[in-house]
Backbone atoms as SQL, in Angstrom:
CREATE TABLE atoms (id INTEGER PRIMARY KEY, chain TEXT, resi INTEGER, resn TEXT, atom TEXT, x REAL, y REAL, z REAL);
INSERT INTO atoms VALUES
  (1, 'A', 1, 'MET', 'N', 66.433, 98.161, 84.441),
  (2, 'A', 1, 'MET', 'CA', 66.322, 98.746, 83.129),
  (3, 'A', 1, 'MET', 'C', 66.959, 97.840, 82.083),
  (4, 'A', 2, 'ILE', 'N', 67.759, 96.872, 82.532),
  (5, 'A', 2, 'ILE', 'CA', 68.514, 96.034, 81.601),
  (6, 'A', 2, 'ILE', 'C', 67.749, 94.781, 81.199),
  (7, 'A', 3, 'LEU', 'N', 67.004, 94.173, 82.134),
  (8, 'A', 3, 'LEU', 'CA', 66.311, 92.923, 81.845),
  (9, 'A', 3, 'LEU', 'C', 65.257, 93.079, 80.759),
  (10, 'A', 4, 'ARG', 'N', 64.571, 94.188, 80.765),
  (11, 'A', 4, 'ARG', 'CA', 63.575, 94.497, 79.736),
  (12, 'A', 4, 'ARG', 'C', 63.840, 95.932, 79.293),
  (13, 'A', 5, 'TYR', 'N', 64.421, 96.082, 78.128),
  (14, 'A', 5, 'TYR', 'CA', 64.729, 97.413, 77.626),
  (15, 'A', 5, 'TYR', 'C', 63.815, 97.723, 76.460),
  (16, 'A', 6, 'PRO', 'N', 63.193, 98.846, 76.417),
  (17, 'A', 6, 'PRO', 'CA', 63.252, 99.945, 77.370),
  (18, 'A', 6, 'PRO', 'C', 62.289, 99.716, 78.541),
  (19, 'A', 7, 'SER', 'N', 62.581, 100.326, 79.664),
  (20, 'A', 7, 'SER', 'CA', 61.692, 100.243, 80.821),
  (21, 'A', 7, 'SER', 'C', 61.974, 101.395, 81.779),
  (22, 'A', 8, 'TYR', 'N', 61.017, 101.625, 82.677),
  (23, 'A', 8, 'TYR', 'CA', 61.194, 102.616, 83.731),
  (24, 'A', 8, 'TYR', 'C', 60.404, 102.181, 84.957),
  (25, 'A', 9, 'LEU', 'N', 60.881, 102.570, 86.141),
  (26, 'A', 9, 'LEU', 'CA', 60.175, 102.290, 87.383),
  (27, 'A', 9, 'LEU', 'C', 58.886, 103.090, 87.391),
  (28, 'A', 10, 'SER', 'N', 57.801, 102.462, 87.830),
  (29, 'A', 10, 'SER', 'CA', 56.520, 103.144, 87.822),
  (30, 'A', 10, 'SER', 'C', 55.593, 102.513, 88.844),
  (31, 'A', 11, 'MET', 'N', 54.347, 102.878, 88.783),
  (32, 'A', 11, 'MET', 'CA', 53.257, 102.312, 89.572),
  (33, 'A', 11, 'MET', 'C', 53.555, 102.391, 91.073),
  (34, 'A', 12, 'GLU', 'N', 53.260, 101.321, 91.819),
  (35, 'A', 12, 'GLU', 'CA', 53.378, 101.362, 93.277),
  (36, 'A', 12, 'GLU', 'C', 54.797, 101.702, 93.735),
  (37, 'A', 13, 'TYR', 'N', 55.795, 101.099, 93.093),
  (38, 'A', 13, 'TYR', 'CA', 57.167, 101.319, 93.541),
  (39, 'A', 13, 'TYR', 'C', 57.571, 102.781, 93.396),
  (40, 'A', 14, 'ALA', 'N', 57.293, 103.371, 92.244),
  (41, 'A', 14, 'ALA', 'CA', 57.659, 104.773, 92.019),
  (42, 'A', 14, 'ALA', 'C', 56.906, 105.693, 92.977),
  (43, 'A', 15, 'LEU', 'N', 55.619, 105.436, 93.179),
  (44, 'A', 15, 'LEU', 'CA', 54.825, 106.276, 94.075),
  (45, 'A', 15, 'LEU', 'C', 55.325, 106.179, 95.512),
  (46, 'A', 16, 'SER', 'N', 55.737, 104.992, 95.932),
  (47, 'A', 16, 'SER', 'CA', 56.296, 104.811, 97.274),
  (48, 'A', 16, 'SER', 'C', 57.645, 105.514, 97.392),
  (49, 'A', 17, 'ARG', 'N', 58.481, 105.332, 96.405),
  (50, 'A', 17, 'ARG', 'CA', 59.823, 105.940, 96.407),
  (51, 'A', 17, 'ARG', 'C', 59.745, 107.461, 96.445),
  (52, 'A', 18, 'GLN', 'N', 58.699, 108.032, 95.836),
  (53, 'A', 18, 'GLN', 'CA', 58.549, 109.488, 95.783),
  (54, 'A', 18, 'GLN', 'C', 57.780, 110.046, 96.979),
  (55, 'A', 19, 'GLY', 'N', 57.417, 109.173, 97.932),
  (56, 'A', 19, 'GLY', 'CA', 56.756, 109.625, 99.148),
  (57, 'A', 19, 'GLY', 'C', 55.271, 109.880, 99.010),
  (58, 'A', 20, 'ILE', 'N', 54.672, 109.473, 97.897),
  (59, 'A', 20, 'ILE', 'CA', 53.232, 109.680, 97.704),
  (60, 'A', 20, 'ILE', 'C', 52.434, 108.516, 98.289),
  (61, 'A', 21, 'LEU', 'N', 52.904, 107.307, 98.070),
  (62, 'A', 21, 'LEU', 'CA', 52.282, 106.112, 98.646),
  (63, 'A', 21, 'LEU', 'C', 53.021, 105.795, 99.937),
  (64, 'A', 22, 'SER', 'N', 52.275, 105.738, 101.049),
  (65, 'A', 22, 'SER', 'CA', 52.926, 105.535, 102.348),
  (66, 'A', 22, 'SER', 'C', 53.249, 104.072, 102.628),
  (67, 'A', 23, 'GLN', 'N', 52.712, 103.156, 101.850),
  (68, 'A', 23, 'GLN', 'CA', 52.988, 101.741, 102.050),
  (69, 'A', 23, 'GLN', 'C', 54.406, 101.402, 101.599),
  (70, 'A', 24, 'ALA', 'N', 55.018, 100.470, 102.324),
  (71, 'A', 24, 'ALA', 'CA', 56.320, 99.952, 101.888),
  (72, 'A', 24, 'ALA', 'C', 56.078, 99.004, 100.717),
  (73, 'A', 25, 'VAL', 'N', 56.865, 99.130, 99.683),
  (74, 'A', 25, 'VAL', 'CA', 56.715, 98.304, 98.482),
  (75, 'A', 25, 'VAL', 'C', 58.010, 97.530, 98.278),
  (76, 'A', 26, 'TYR', 'N', 57.901, 96.215, 98.205),
  (77, 'A', 26, 'TYR', 'CA', 59.091, 95.376, 98.089),
  (78, 'A', 26, 'TYR', 'C', 59.303, 94.820, 96.683),
  (79, 'A', 27, 'THR', 'N', 58.296, 94.963, 95.831),
  (80, 'A', 27, 'THR', 'CA', 58.426, 94.538, 94.439),
  (81, 'A', 27, 'THR', 'C', 58.679, 95.770, 93.597),
  (82, 'A', 28, 'LEU', 'N', 59.724, 95.724, 92.796),
  (83, 'A', 28, 'LEU', 'CA', 60.011, 96.835, 91.903),
  (84, 'A', 28, 'LEU', 'C', 59.102, 96.695, 90.685),
  (85, 'A', 29, 'THR', 'N', 58.176, 97.619, 90.524),
  (86, 'A', 29, 'THR', 'CA', 57.238, 97.586, 89.410),
  (87, 'A', 29, 'THR', 'C', 57.764, 98.477, 88.300),
  (88, 'A', 30, 'LEU', 'N', 57.900, 97.880, 87.129),
  (89, 'A', 30, 'LEU', 'CA', 58.438, 98.592, 85.972),
  (90, 'A', 30, 'LEU', 'C', 57.471, 98.504, 84.808),
  (91, 'A', 31, 'VAL', 'N', 57.564, 99.469, 83.918),
  (92, 'A', 31, 'VAL', 'CA', 56.757, 99.513, 82.708),
  (93, 'A', 31, 'VAL', 'C', 57.705, 99.346, 81.529),
  (94, 'A', 32, 'THR', 'N', 57.269, 98.560, 80.552),
  (95, 'A', 32, 'THR', 'CA', 58.058, 98.299, 79.358),
  (96, 'A', 32, 'THR', 'C', 57.133, 98.183, 78.154),
  (97, 'A', 33, 'THR', 'N', 57.684, 98.294, 76.975),
  (98, 'A', 33, 'THR', 'CA', 56.904, 98.043, 75.760),
  (99, 'A', 33, 'THR', 'C', 57.006, 96.568, 75.369),
  (100, 'A', 34, 'LYS', 'N', 57.833, 95.831, 76.068),
  (101, 'A', 34, 'LYS', 'CA', 58.022, 94.395, 75.807),
  (102, 'A', 34, 'LYS', 'C', 56.971, 93.583, 76.561),
  (103, 'A', 35, 'LEU', 'N', 56.988, 92.274, 76.355),
  (104, 'A', 35, 'LEU', 'CA', 56.046, 91.399, 77.041),
  (105, 'A', 35, 'LEU', 'C', 56.266, 91.434, 78.551),
  (106, 'A', 36, 'PRO', 'N', 55.192, 91.225, 79.325),
  (107, 'A', 36, 'PRO', 'CA', 55.327, 91.212, 80.786),
  (108, 'A', 36, 'PRO', 'C', 56.280, 90.104, 81.236),
  (109, 'A', 37, 'TYR', 'N', 56.899, 90.341, 82.387),
  (110, 'A', 37, 'TYR', 'CA', 57.878, 89.382, 82.878),
  (111, 'A', 37, 'TYR', 'C', 58.117, 89.643, 84.363),
  (112, 'A', 38, 'THR', 'N', 58.312, 88.587, 85.133),
  (113, 'A', 38, 'THR', 'CA', 58.691, 88.728, 86.535),
  (114, 'A', 38, 'THR', 'C', 60.028, 88.041, 86.728),
  (115, 'A', 39, 'TYR', 'N', 60.939, 88.757, 87.341),
  (116, 'A', 39, 'TYR', 'CA', 62.281, 88.244, 87.577),
  (117, 'A', 39, 'TYR', 'C', 62.548, 88.331, 89.078),
  (118, 'A', 40, 'LYS', 'N', 62.883, 87.203, 89.689),
  (119, 'A', 40, 'LYS', 'CA', 63.128, 87.163, 91.126),
  (120, 'A', 40, 'LYS', 'C', 64.593, 86.847, 91.405),
  (121, 'A', 41, 'THR', 'N', 65.138, 87.584, 92.356),
  (122, 'A', 41, 'THR', 'CA', 66.477, 87.306, 92.857),
  (123, 'A', 41, 'THR', 'C', 66.346, 87.089, 94.356),
  (124, 'A', 42, 'GLU', 'N', 67.433, 86.808, 95.010),
  (125, 'A', 42, 'GLU', 'CA', 67.390, 86.658, 96.466),
  (126, 'A', 42, 'GLU', 'C', 67.011, 87.968, 97.141),
  (127, 'A', 43, 'ASP', 'N', 67.367, 89.083, 96.517),
  (128, 'A', 43, 'ASP', 'CA', 67.176, 90.387, 97.134),
  (129, 'A', 43, 'ASP', 'C', 65.926, 91.142, 96.690),
  (130, 'A', 44, 'ALA', 'N', 65.399, 90.820, 95.520),
  (131, 'A', 44, 'ALA', 'CA', 64.293, 91.625, 94.993),
  (132, 'A', 44, 'ALA', 'C', 63.484, 90.873, 93.947),
  (133, 'A', 45, 'THR', 'N', 62.279, 91.370, 93.726),
  (134, 'A', 45, 'THR', 'CA', 61.427, 90.895, 92.644),
  (135, 'A', 45, 'THR', 'C', 61.194, 92.078, 91.712),
  (136, 'A', 46, 'TYR', 'N', 61.417, 91.839, 90.421),
  (137, 'A', 46, 'TYR', 'CA', 61.215, 92.854, 89.388),
  (138, 'A', 46, 'TYR', 'C', 60.003, 92.425, 88.572),
  (139, 'A', 47, 'GLU', 'N', 58.973, 93.260, 88.580),
  (140, 'A', 47, 'GLU', 'CA', 57.730, 92.946, 87.889),
  (141, 'A', 47, 'GLU', 'C', 57.578, 93.921, 86.717),
  (142, 'A', 48, 'TYR', 'N', 57.705, 93.387, 85.507),
  (143, 'A', 48, 'TYR', 'CA', 57.604, 94.206, 84.294),
  (144, 'A', 48, 'TYR', 'C', 56.187, 94.110, 83.731),
  (145, 'A', 49, 'HIS', 'N', 55.607, 95.261, 83.445),
  (146, 'A', 49, 'HIS', 'CA', 54.253, 95.336, 82.897),
  (147, 'A', 49, 'HIS', 'C', 54.317, 95.994, 81.530),
  (148, 'A', 50, 'GLN', 'N', 53.592, 95.412, 80.592),
  (149, 'A', 50, 'GLN', 'CA', 53.607, 95.945, 79.232),
  (150, 'A', 50, 'GLN', 'C', 52.644, 97.110, 79.096),
  (151, 'A', 51, 'ILE', 'N', 53.106, 98.126, 78.403),
  (152, 'A', 51, 'ILE', 'CA', 52.289, 99.295, 78.106),
  (153, 'A', 51, 'ILE', 'C', 52.430, 99.576, 76.609),
  (154, 'A', 52, 'HIS', 'N', 51.407, 100.145, 76.034),
  (155, 'A', 52, 'HIS', 'CA', 51.454, 100.459, 74.607),
  (156, 'A', 52, 'HIS', 'C', 52.564, 101.474, 74.340),
  (157, 'A', 53, 'LYS', 'N', 53.198, 101.359, 73.180),
  (158, 'A', 53, 'LYS', 'CA', 54.320, 102.244, 72.820),
  (159, 'A', 53, 'LYS', 'C', 53.946, 103.721, 72.881),
  (160, 'A', 54, 'THR', 'N', 52.694, 104.047, 72.572),
  (161, 'A', 54, 'THR', 'CA', 52.277, 105.454, 72.591),
  (162, 'A', 54, 'THR', 'C', 52.182, 106.003, 74.017),
  (163, 'A', 55, 'LEU', 'N', 52.214, 105.124, 75.018),
  (164, 'A', 55, 'LEU', 'CA', 52.140, 105.550, 76.415),
  (165, 'A', 55, 'LEU', 'C', 53.485, 105.458, 77.125),
  (166, 'A', 56, 'PHE', 'N', 54.525, 105.180, 76.373),
  (167, 'A', 56, 'PHE', 'CA', 55.852, 105.040, 76.959),
  (168, 'A', 56, 'PHE', 'C', 56.542, 106.404, 76.998),
  (169, 'A', 57, 'TRP', 'N', 56.257, 107.184, 78.043),
  (170, 'A', 57, 'TRP', 'CA', 56.778, 108.532, 78.245),
  (171, 'A', 57, 'TRP', 'C', 56.480, 108.914, 79.696),
  (172, 'A', 58, 'GLY', 'N', 56.863, 110.106, 80.107),
  (173, 'A', 58, 'GLY', 'CA', 56.518, 110.591, 81.445),
  (174, 'A', 58, 'GLY', 'C', 57.452, 110.112, 82.538),
  (175, 'A', 59, 'TYR', 'N', 58.706, 109.886, 82.184),
  (176, 'A', 59, 'TYR', 'CA', 59.678, 109.458, 83.182),
  (177, 'A', 59, 'TYR', 'C', 60.922, 110.337, 83.085),
  (178, 'A', 60, 'GLU', 'N', 61.689, 110.314, 84.161),
  (179, 'A', 60, 'GLU', 'CA', 62.931, 111.085, 84.208),
  (180, 'A', 60, 'GLU', 'C', 64.082, 110.147, 84.543),
  (181, 'A', 61, 'LYS', 'N', 65.257, 110.534, 84.177),
  (182, 'A', 61, 'LYS', 'CA', 66.451, 109.753, 84.478),
  (183, 'A', 61, 'LYS', 'C', 67.026, 110.253, 85.801),
  (184, 'A', 62, 'GLU', 'N', 67.209, 109.333, 86.750),
  (185, 'A', 62, 'GLU', 'CA', 67.874, 109.633, 88.020),
  (186, 'A', 62, 'GLU', 'C', 69.113, 108.756, 88.082),
  (187, 'A', 63, 'GLY', 'N', 70.233, 109.318, 87.741),
  (188, 'A', 63, 'GLY', 'CA', 71.456, 108.514, 87.640),
  (189, 'A', 63, 'GLY', 'C', 71.298, 107.526, 86.494),
  (190, 'A', 64, 'PHE', 'N', 71.370, 106.235, 86.821),
  (191, 'A', 64, 'PHE', 'CA', 71.214, 105.190, 85.806),
  (192, 'A', 64, 'PHE', 'C', 69.796, 104.619, 85.772),
  (193, 'A', 65, 'VAL', 'N', 68.885, 105.222, 86.549),
  (194, 'A', 65, 'VAL', 'CA', 67.536, 104.687, 86.706),
  (195, 'A', 65, 'VAL', 'C', 66.524, 105.620, 86.058),
  (196, 'A', 66, 'ASN', 'N', 65.599, 105.047, 85.299),
  (197, 'A', 66, 'ASN', 'CA', 64.469, 105.794, 84.751),
  (198, 'A', 66, 'ASN', 'C', 63.298, 105.609, 85.711),
  (199, 'A', 67, 'ILE', 'N', 62.682, 106.707, 86.147),
  (200, 'A', 67, 'ILE', 'CA', 61.554, 106.626, 87.073),
  (201, 'A', 67, 'ILE', 'C', 60.439, 107.562, 86.619),
  (202, 'A', 68, 'ALA', 'N', 59.219, 107.041, 86.685),
  (203, 'A', 68, 'ALA', 'CA', 58.053, 107.810, 86.248),
  (204, 'A', 68, 'ALA', 'C', 57.814, 109.006, 87.150),
  (205, 'A', 69, 'GLU', 'N', 57.348, 110.080, 86.541),
  (206, 'A', 69, 'GLU', 'CA', 56.860, 111.213, 87.318),
  (207, 'A', 69, 'GLU', 'C', 55.648, 110.709, 88.106),
  (208, 'A', 70, 'PRO', 'N', 55.342, 111.301, 89.262),
  (209, 'A', 70, 'PRO', 'CA', 54.237, 110.795, 90.084),
  (210, 'A', 70, 'PRO', 'C', 52.905, 110.673, 89.335),
  (211, 'A', 71, 'GLU', 'N', 52.579, 111.671, 88.558),
  (212, 'A', 71, 'GLU', 'CA', 51.308, 111.658, 87.829),
  (213, 'A', 71, 'GLU', 'C', 51.263, 110.521, 86.816),
  (214, 'A', 72, 'LYS', 'N', 52.374, 110.299, 86.132),
  (215, 'A', 72, 'LYS', 'CA', 52.441, 109.216, 85.140),
  (216, 'A', 72, 'LYS', 'C', 52.419, 107.857, 85.831),
  (217, 'A', 73, 'ALA', 'N', 53.101, 107.730, 86.975),
  (218, 'A', 73, 'ALA', 'CA', 53.094, 106.472, 87.725),
  (219, 'A', 73, 'ALA', 'C', 51.672, 106.115, 88.141),
  (220, 'A', 74, 'PHE', 'N', 50.894, 107.114, 88.561),
  (221, 'A', 74, 'PHE', 'CA', 49.512, 106.867, 88.973),
  (222, 'A', 74, 'PHE', 'C', 48.653, 106.453, 87.772),
  (223, 'A', 75, 'LEU', 'N', 48.820, 107.120, 86.650),
  (224, 'A', 75, 'LEU', 'CA', 48.069, 106.750, 85.451),
  (225, 'A', 75, 'LEU', 'C', 48.477, 105.372, 84.939),
  (226, 'A', 76, 'ASP', 'N', 49.767, 105.046, 84.996),
  (227, 'A', 76, 'ASP', 'CA', 50.212, 103.698, 84.625),
  (228, 'A', 76, 'ASP', 'C', 49.545, 102.660, 85.517),
  (229, 'A', 77, 'LEU', 'N', 49.457, 102.966, 86.798),
  (230, 'A', 77, 'LEU', 'CA', 48.831, 102.060, 87.766),
  (231, 'A', 77, 'LEU', 'C', 47.375, 101.798, 87.388),
  (232, 'A', 78, 'ILE', 'N', 46.648, 102.849, 87.090),
  (233, 'A', 78, 'ILE', 'CA', 45.240, 102.691, 86.691),
  (234, 'A', 78, 'ILE', 'C', 45.149, 101.900, 85.388),
  (235, 'A', 79, 'TYR', 'N', 45.939, 102.297, 84.409),
  (236, 'A', 79, 'TYR', 'CA', 45.909, 101.653, 83.093),
  (237, 'A', 79, 'TYR', 'C', 46.204, 100.156, 83.196),
  (238, 'A', 80, 'ILE', 'N', 47.214, 99.799, 83.945),
  (239, 'A', 80, 'ILE', 'CA', 47.639, 98.401, 84.007),
  (240, 'A', 80, 'ILE', 'C', 46.796, 97.576, 84.966),
  (241, 'A', 81, 'ARG', 'N', 46.525, 98.082, 86.151),
  (242, 'A', 81, 'ARG', 'CA', 45.792, 97.299, 87.148),
  (243, 'A', 81, 'ARG', 'C', 44.300, 97.184, 86.840),
  (244, 'A', 82, 'CYS', 'N', 43.750, 98.132, 86.098),
  (245, 'A', 82, 'CYS', 'CA', 42.312, 98.112, 85.810),
  (246, 'A', 82, 'CYS', 'C', 41.997, 97.628, 84.404),
  (247, 'A', 83, 'LYS', 'N', 43.005, 97.336, 83.619),
  (248, 'A', 83, 'LYS', 'CA', 42.817, 96.999, 82.207),
  (249, 'A', 83, 'LYS', 'C', 41.902, 95.792, 82.008),
  (250, 'A', 84, 'LYS', 'N', 42.133, 94.741, 82.762),
  (251, 'A', 84, 'LYS', 'CA', 41.356, 93.514, 82.571),
  (252, 'A', 84, 'LYS', 'C', 40.264, 93.323, 83.621),
  (253, 'A', 85, 'LYS', 'N', 40.535, 93.704, 84.850),
  (254, 'A', 85, 'LYS', 'CA', 39.575, 93.507, 85.938),
  (255, 'A', 85, 'LYS', 'C', 39.127, 94.868, 86.436),
  (256, 'A', 86, 'ARG', 'N', 38.269, 95.494, 85.696),
  (257, 'A', 86, 'ARG', 'CA', 37.905, 96.872, 85.969),
  (258, 'A', 86, 'ARG', 'C', 37.413, 97.086, 87.398),
  (259, 'A', 87, 'ASP', 'N', 36.398, 96.339, 87.849),
  (260, 'A', 87, 'ASP', 'CA', 35.838, 96.571, 89.184),
  (261, 'A', 87, 'ASP', 'C', 36.840, 96.238, 90.281),
  (262, 'A', 88, 'ALA', 'N', 37.509, 95.096, 90.162),
  (263, 'A', 88, 'ALA', 'CA', 38.511, 94.713, 91.166),
  (264, 'A', 88, 'ALA', 'C', 39.655, 95.712, 91.165),
  (265, 'A', 89, 'GLY', 'N', 40.068, 96.141, 89.989),
  (266, 'A', 89, 'GLY', 'CA', 41.150, 97.107, 89.878),
  (267, 'A', 89, 'GLY', 'C', 40.778, 98.457, 90.451),
  (268, 'A', 90, 'THR', 'N', 39.553, 98.916, 90.180),
  (269, 'A', 90, 'THR', 'CA', 39.093, 100.195, 90.701),
  (270, 'A', 90, 'THR', 'C', 39.040, 100.165, 92.224),
  (271, 'A', 91, 'THR', 'N', 38.570, 99.065, 92.791),
  (272, 'A', 91, 'THR', 'CA', 38.521, 98.913, 94.248),
  (273, 'A', 91, 'THR', 'C', 39.928, 98.974, 94.829),
  (274, 'A', 92, 'MET', 'N', 40.877, 98.315, 94.180),
  (275, 'A', 92, 'MET', 'CA', 42.263, 98.317, 94.646),
  (276, 'A', 92, 'MET', 'C', 42.857, 99.726, 94.583),
  (277, 'A', 93, 'ILE', 'N', 42.576, 100.457, 93.521),
  (278, 'A', 93, 'ILE', 'CA', 43.096, 101.824, 93.376),
  (279, 'A', 93, 'ILE', 'C', 42.511, 102.715, 94.475),
  (280, 'A', 94, 'LYS', 'N', 41.208, 102.597, 94.718),
  (281, 'A', 94, 'LYS', 'CA', 40.571, 103.396, 95.774),
  (282, 'A', 94, 'LYS', 'C', 41.191, 103.078, 97.131),
  (283, 'A', 95, 'SER', 'N', 41.480, 101.814, 97.370),
  (284, 'A', 95, 'SER', 'CA', 42.116, 101.405, 98.625),
  (285, 'A', 95, 'SER', 'C', 43.514, 102.022, 98.739),
  (286, 'A', 96, 'LEU', 'N', 44.281, 101.994, 97.659),
  (287, 'A', 96, 'LEU', 'CA', 45.614, 102.590, 97.667),
  (288, 'A', 96, 'LEU', 'C', 45.555, 104.102, 97.906),
  (289, 'A', 97, 'LEU', 'N', 44.522, 104.749, 97.387),
  (290, 'A', 97, 'LEU', 'CA', 44.394, 106.195, 97.562),
  (291, 'A', 97, 'LEU', 'C', 44.318, 106.583, 99.033),
  (292, 'A', 98, 'ASP', 'N', 43.786, 105.676, 99.870),
  (293, 'A', 98, 'ASP', 'CA', 43.736, 105.942, 101.307),
  (294, 'A', 98, 'ASP', 'C', 45.131, 106.079, 101.898),
  (295, 'A', 99, 'ASP', 'N', 46.114, 105.477, 101.254),
  (296, 'A', 99, 'ASP', 'CA', 47.499, 105.523, 101.719),
  (297, 'A', 99, 'ASP', 'C', 48.366, 106.433, 100.860),
  (298, 'A', 100, 'MET', 'N', 47.727, 107.325, 100.096),
  (299, 'A', 100, 'MET', 'CA', 48.475, 108.240, 99.238),
  (300, 'A', 100, 'MET', 'C', 48.294, 109.679, 99.686),
  (301, 'A', 101, 'ASP', 'N', 49.352, 110.438, 99.523),
  (302, 'A', 101, 'ASP', 'CA', 49.318, 111.870, 99.738),
  (303, 'A', 101, 'ASP', 'C', 49.054, 112.505, 98.368),
  (304, 'A', 102, 'VAL', 'N', 47.774, 112.635, 98.016),
  (305, 'A', 102, 'VAL', 'CA', 47.426, 113.138, 96.687),
  (306, 'A', 102, 'VAL', 'C', 47.811, 114.601, 96.504),
  (307, 'A', 103, 'ASP', 'N', 48.159, 115.278, 97.600),
  (308, 'A', 103, 'ASP', 'CA', 48.663, 116.648, 97.480),
  (309, 'A', 103, 'ASP', 'C', 50.010, 116.655, 96.762),
  (310, 'A', 104, 'GLY', 'N', 50.642, 115.479, 96.685),
  (311, 'A', 104, 'GLY', 'CA', 51.912, 115.352, 95.975),
  (312, 'A', 104, 'GLY', 'C', 51.752, 115.359, 94.461),
  (313, 'A', 105, 'PHE', 'N', 50.498, 115.285, 93.994),
  (314, 'A', 105, 'PHE', 'CA', 50.245, 115.312, 92.551),
  (315, 'A', 105, 'PHE', 'C', 50.075, 116.753, 92.074),
  (316, 'A', 106, 'ASP', 'N', 50.563, 117.017, 90.886),
  (317, 'A', 106, 'ASP', 'CA', 50.255, 118.249, 90.179),
  (318, 'A', 106, 'ASP', 'C', 48.975, 117.922, 89.407),
  (319, 'A', 107, 'LEU', 'N', 47.828, 118.384, 89.914),
  (320, 'A', 107, 'LEU', 'CA', 46.539, 117.988, 89.336),
  (321, 'A', 107, 'LEU', 'C', 46.371, 118.450, 87.894),
  (322, 'A', 108, 'GLU', 'N', 46.945, 119.578, 87.547),
  (323, 'A', 108, 'GLU', 'CA', 46.873, 120.041, 86.159),
  (324, 'A', 108, 'GLU', 'C', 47.678, 119.107, 85.249),
  (325, 'A', 109, 'LYS', 'N', 48.844, 118.674, 85.715),
  (326, 'A', 109, 'LYS', 'CA', 49.658, 117.741, 84.944),
  (327, 'A', 109, 'LYS', 'C', 48.946, 116.392, 84.849),
  (328, 'A', 110, 'LEU', 'N', 48.326, 115.949, 85.940),
  (329, 'A', 110, 'LEU', 'CA', 47.592, 114.685, 85.937),
  (330, 'A', 110, 'LEU', 'C', 46.468, 114.732, 84.899),
  (331, 'A', 111, 'ARG', 'N', 45.738, 115.835, 84.859),
  (332, 'A', 111, 'ARG', 'CA', 44.654, 115.985, 83.883),
  (333, 'A', 111, 'ARG', 'C', 45.214, 115.988, 82.460),
  (334, 'A', 112, 'ALA', 'N', 46.274, 116.753, 82.248),
  (335, 'A', 112, 'ALA', 'CA', 46.872, 116.834, 80.903),
  (336, 'A', 112, 'ALA', 'C', 47.421, 115.480, 80.469),
  (337, 'A', 113, 'TYR', 'N', 48.115, 114.792, 81.349),
  (338, 'A', 113, 'TYR', 'CA', 48.651, 113.473, 81.020),
  (339, 'A', 113, 'TYR', 'C', 47.534, 112.479, 80.729),
  (340, 'A', 114, 'SER', 'N', 46.440, 112.571, 81.484),
  (341, 'A', 114, 'SER', 'CA', 45.334, 111.623, 81.297),
  (342, 'A', 114, 'SER', 'C', 44.714, 111.731, 79.910),
  (343, 'A', 115, 'GLU', 'N', 44.829, 112.893, 79.290),
  (344, 'A', 115, 'GLU', 'CA', 44.278, 113.093, 77.946),
  (345, 'A', 115, 'GLU', 'C', 44.968, 112.208, 76.914),
  (346, 'A', 116, 'ARG', 'N', 46.162, 111.731, 77.225),
  (347, 'A', 116, 'ARG', 'CA', 46.897, 110.874, 76.286),
  (348, 'A', 116, 'ARG', 'C', 46.537, 109.404, 76.457),
  (349, 'A', 117, 'PHE', 'N', 45.724, 109.099, 77.477),
  (350, 'A', 117, 'PHE', 'CA', 45.268, 107.733, 77.729),
  (351, 'A', 117, 'PHE', 'C', 43.878, 107.535, 77.132),
  (352, 'A', 118, 'SER', 'N', 43.414, 106.306, 77.147),
  (353, 'A', 118, 'SER', 'CA', 42.102, 105.966, 76.595),
  (354, 'A', 118, 'SER', 'C', 40.984, 106.563, 77.441),
  (355, 'A', 119, 'PRO', 'N', 39.791, 106.703, 76.849),
  (356, 'A', 119, 'PRO', 'CA', 38.638, 107.173, 77.620),
  (357, 'A', 119, 'PRO', 'C', 38.369, 106.296, 78.849),
  (358, 'A', 120, 'LYS', 'N', 38.597, 104.997, 78.723),
  (359, 'A', 120, 'LYS', 'CA', 38.374, 104.083, 79.856),
  (360, 'A', 120, 'LYS', 'C', 39.280, 104.463, 81.036),
  (361, 'A', 121, 'THR', 'N', 40.540, 104.720, 80.761),
  (362, 'A', 121, 'THR', 'CA', 41.468, 105.096, 81.830),
  (363, 'A', 121, 'THR', 'C', 41.064, 106.437, 82.443),
  (364, 'A', 122, 'ARG', 'N', 40.662, 107.381, 81.615),
  (365, 'A', 122, 'ARG', 'CA', 40.223, 108.694, 82.111),
  (366, 'A', 122, 'ARG', 'C', 38.975, 108.552, 82.978),
  (367, 'A', 123, 'LYS', 'N', 38.070, 107.678, 82.575),
  (368, 'A', 123, 'LYS', 'CA', 36.847, 107.461, 83.352),
  (369, 'A', 123, 'LYS', 'C', 37.180, 106.889, 84.731),
  (370, 'A', 124, 'ILE', 'N', 38.072, 105.914, 84.773),
  (371, 'A', 124, 'ILE', 'CA', 38.468, 105.315, 86.052),
  (372, 'A', 124, 'ILE', 'C', 39.173, 106.362, 86.916),
  (373, 'A', 125, 'LEU', 'N', 40.041, 107.168, 86.319),
  (374, 'A', 125, 'LEU', 'CA', 40.706, 108.240, 87.061),
  (375, 'A', 125, 'LEU', 'C', 39.671, 109.154, 87.707),
  (376, 'A', 126, 'HIS', 'N', 38.684, 109.546, 86.937),
  (377, 'A', 126, 'HIS', 'CA', 37.628, 110.415, 87.456),
  (378, 'A', 126, 'HIS', 'C', 36.882, 109.745, 88.614),
  (379, 'A', 127, 'GLU', 'N', 36.562, 108.456, 88.461),
  (380, 'A', 127, 'GLU', 'CA', 35.845, 107.711, 89.500),
  (381, 'A', 127, 'GLU', 'C', 36.638, 107.640, 90.806),
  (382, 'A', 128, 'VAL', 'N', 37.900, 107.333, 90.699),
  (383, 'A', 128, 'VAL', 'CA', 38.689, 107.137, 91.924),
  (384, 'A', 128, 'VAL', 'C', 39.088, 108.458, 92.583),
  (385, 'A', 129, 'MET', 'N', 39.117, 109.551, 91.834),
  (386, 'A', 129, 'MET', 'CA', 39.515, 110.834, 92.395),
  (387, 'A', 129, 'MET', 'C', 38.332, 111.656, 92.907),
  (388, 'A', 130, 'GLU', 'N', 37.116, 111.144, 92.746),
  (389, 'A', 130, 'GLU', 'CA', 35.935, 111.895, 93.214),
  (390, 'A', 130, 'GLU', 'C', 35.981, 112.123, 94.691);
């Protein structure tokens, strides 16, 4: 949270930490309003992804750590991973869904949160959740 402020844990790392994504994730994926940045130490890699200021919400404080709610982490994942490479990103999201416990999502919250994202993100969400 210090290297790029403001920021919160999200995407693959948050979903894994919350038990929704069954894959082990070794890169800490964070969302920030600042420019993207990757910081590597001997113990960890911190991958910061830029998100628009209007989408910087949907996280909770756990001690000294900000972490996205599961629904927001999933939407951040779609927004960031599919932003430039739509088809490749959509394929990757569908592949990750095979390793996700989607019962861990509050589907009403996911739908409500998705309304705050662009139509493109909502369309991809609909495609991958079919």
